[in-house]
C-alpha positions in Angstrom: 30.5 3.2 87.1 30.7 0.6 84.3 34.5 0.8 84.3 34.6 0.3 88.0 32.4 -2.7 87.9 34.4 -4.2 85.0 37.7 -3.5 86.9 36.4 -5.4 90.0 35.2 -8.2 87.7 38.5 -8.5 86.1 40.5 -8.3 89.3 38.7 -11.4 90.5 39.4 -13.3 87.3 43.1 -12.3 87.5 43.3 -13.8 91.0 41.6 -16.9 89.7 44.2 -17.1 86.9 47.0 -16.9 89.3 45.9 -20.1 91.1 45.9 -22.2 87.9 48.7 -23.6 85.8 48.1 -24.8 82.3 50.1 -26.6 79.7 48.7 -25.5 76.3 49.2 -27.4 73.1 51.9 -26.0 70.9 53.0 -25.8 67.3 53.5 -29.3 65.9 51.0 -30.9 68.3 47.9 -32.6 66.9 44.6 -31.2 68.0 42.3 -33.6 70.0 39.2 -35.0 68.3 36.9 -33.5 70.8 33.1 -33.2 70.5 31.6 -29.7 70.4 28.0 -28.6 69.9 26.5 -26.2 67.4 24.0 -23.4 68.1 21.4 -25.9 67.1 22.7 -28.2 69.9 24.0 -30.8 67.4 27.2 -32.7 68.2 30.2 -32.1 65.8 33.7 -33.5 66.0 36.5 -30.9 65.8 38.7 -33.0 63.5 35.8 -33.3 61.0 35.4 -29.6 61.0 39.0 -28.9 60.3 39.6 -31.7 57.8 38.6 -29.9 54.7 40.5 -26.6 55.0 43.0 -24.9 57.3 41.2 -23.5 60.3 41.6 -20.6 62.7 40.4 -21.7 66.1 39.5 -19.0 68.6 38.9 -19.9 72.3 37.0 -17.2 74.2 35.2 -17.1 77.6 31.6 -16.4 76.5 29.2 -13.9 75.2 29.0 -12.3 78.6 32.6 -11.1 78.4 33.0 -7.6 77.0 36.6 -8.4 75.9 35.3 -11.5 74.1 32.5 -9.8 72.3 34.8 -7.1 71.1 37.2 -9.7 69.8 34.4 -11.6 68.0 33.3 -8.3 66.3 36.9 -7.5 65.3 37.3 -11.0 63.8 34.3 -10.5 61.6 36.3 -7.8 59.8 38.9 -10.3 58.6 36.6 -13.2 57.9 36.5 -12.5 54.1 40.3 -12.2 54.0 40.6 -15.5 55.8 38.3 -17.1 53.3 40.5 -15.7 50.5 43.5 -17.3 52.2 41.6 -20.6 52.1 40.9 -20.8 55.8 37.8 -20.9 57.9 37.2 -19.4 61.3 35.6 -21.2 64.3 35.1 -19.6 67.7 34.7 -21.9 70.7 33.4 -20.8 74.1 32.0 -22.2 77.4 28.5 -20.9 76.4 25.9 -23.6 76.0 24.3 -23.7 72.6 21.2 -21.6 73.5 23.5 -18.9 74.8 25.6 -18.9 71.6 22.5 -17.6 69.8 22.3 -14.7 72.3 25.9 -13.5 71.7 25.9 -9.8 71.1 25.8 -8.9 67.4 25.5 -12.5 66.5 23.7 -11.6 63.3 26.8 -9.7 62.1 29.2 -12.7 62.7 29.3 -14.9 59.6 31.6 -17.5 61.1 30.5 -20.5 63.4 30.3 -20.3 67.1 30.7 -23.6 68.9 29.9 -24.7 72.5 32.4 -26.4 74.8 30.2 -26.1 77.8 31.3 -29.4 79.3 35.0 -28.1 79.0 36.3 -31.1 77.1 38.1 -29.0 74.5 39.6 -26.5 76.8 41.0 -29.2 79.0 42.3 -31.2 76.0 44.0 -28.0 74.6 45.5 -27.2 78.0 43.6 -23.9 78.3 41.3 -24.5 81.3 41.4 -22.7 84.6 39.0 -22.9 87.5 37.3 -19.7 88.7 37.3 -19.6 92.5 34.0 -19.7 94.3 34.4 -16.1 95.6 34.8 -14.8 92.1 31.8 -16.9 90.8 29.6 -15.2 93.5 31.0 -11.7 92.8 30.2 -12.2 89.1 26.6 -12.9 90.0 26.3 -9.5 91.6 27.1 -8.1 88.2 24.5 -10.3 86.5 27.1 -12.8 85.2 26.1 -16.3 86.0 28.8 -18.8 84.8 26.6 -21.8 85.6 23.7 -20.4 83.6 26.0 -19.5 80.7 27.5 -22.9 80.5 24.6 -24.9 81.8 27.2 -26.6 84.0 28.7 -25.8 87.4 32.3 -26.7 86.8 33.4 -23.0 86.9 36.0 -23.6 84.2 37.0 -21.0 81.7 39.7 -20.9 78.9 42.7 -18.7 78.7 42.0 -16.8 75.4 43.8 -18.5 72.6 44.2 -18.7 68.8 45.3 -21.8 67.0 45.9 -22.2 63.3 45.4 -25.8 62.3 46.1 -27.6 59.0 43.8 -30.2 57.4 45.7 -33.0 59.1 44.9 -31.5 62.5 48.5 -30.2 63.1 48.9 -26.9 64.9 50.8 -24.5 62.7 50.5 -21.4 64.9 49.5 -20.9 68.6 48.9 -17.8 70.7 47.8 -18.2 74.3 47.8 -15.4 77.0 46.7 -16.0 80.6 45.7 -12.3 80.7 42.1 -12.3 79.5 42.4 -8.7 78.5 45.0 -9.5 75.9 43.7 -10.7 72.5 45.8 -11.2 69.4 45.1 -8.5 66.9 43.0 -9.6 63.8 45.7 -8.4 61.4 48.3 -10.7 63.1 45.9 -13.6 62.9 45.5 -13.0 59.2 49.2 -12.7 58.7 49.8 -15.9 60.7 47.2 -17.7 58.6 48.8 -16.6 55.4 52.2 -17.7 56.6 51.1 -21.1 58.1 52.1 -23.9 55.8 49.8 -26.9 55.3 
């Protein structure tokens, strides 16, 4: 039954994806200096967070998404290797700060989760797509409330993405997939991090 529900959920999101065209940032572009919020609801500037060491930026939909929570758990397995490579890991979602703290297995994720609930970052990175009203309502029947998760009613979500950024804010690696089921394997993220030149 769970698989059937998930399939229906995902079908609706696939339809929503088809209606939206994005123009993501690419290798060589500078990241925007957007403001994000921490789990404690404090504002932080993305460029400040990335200025001290190379950074792996992960954009995911939210803690309500089973594909996202699996990805977050898998990323925890490479966090120490990323640190050894001199990089940090930051994961950005549409969840408002209070929802970040409710992320499944949060206590086992050593890296920072950041809120982009107003969608400033996903728009600036060219990752935003709008979920159609019918899908928003369908989600609610499965106890997924996008408005409650974000604390906003814009119905925007990001295409899952990975960016590796140097200390000057230049993108050295980018992976974006409009299929929310496709996530870059952690081993490939680690390999790309080691290969990215500052």
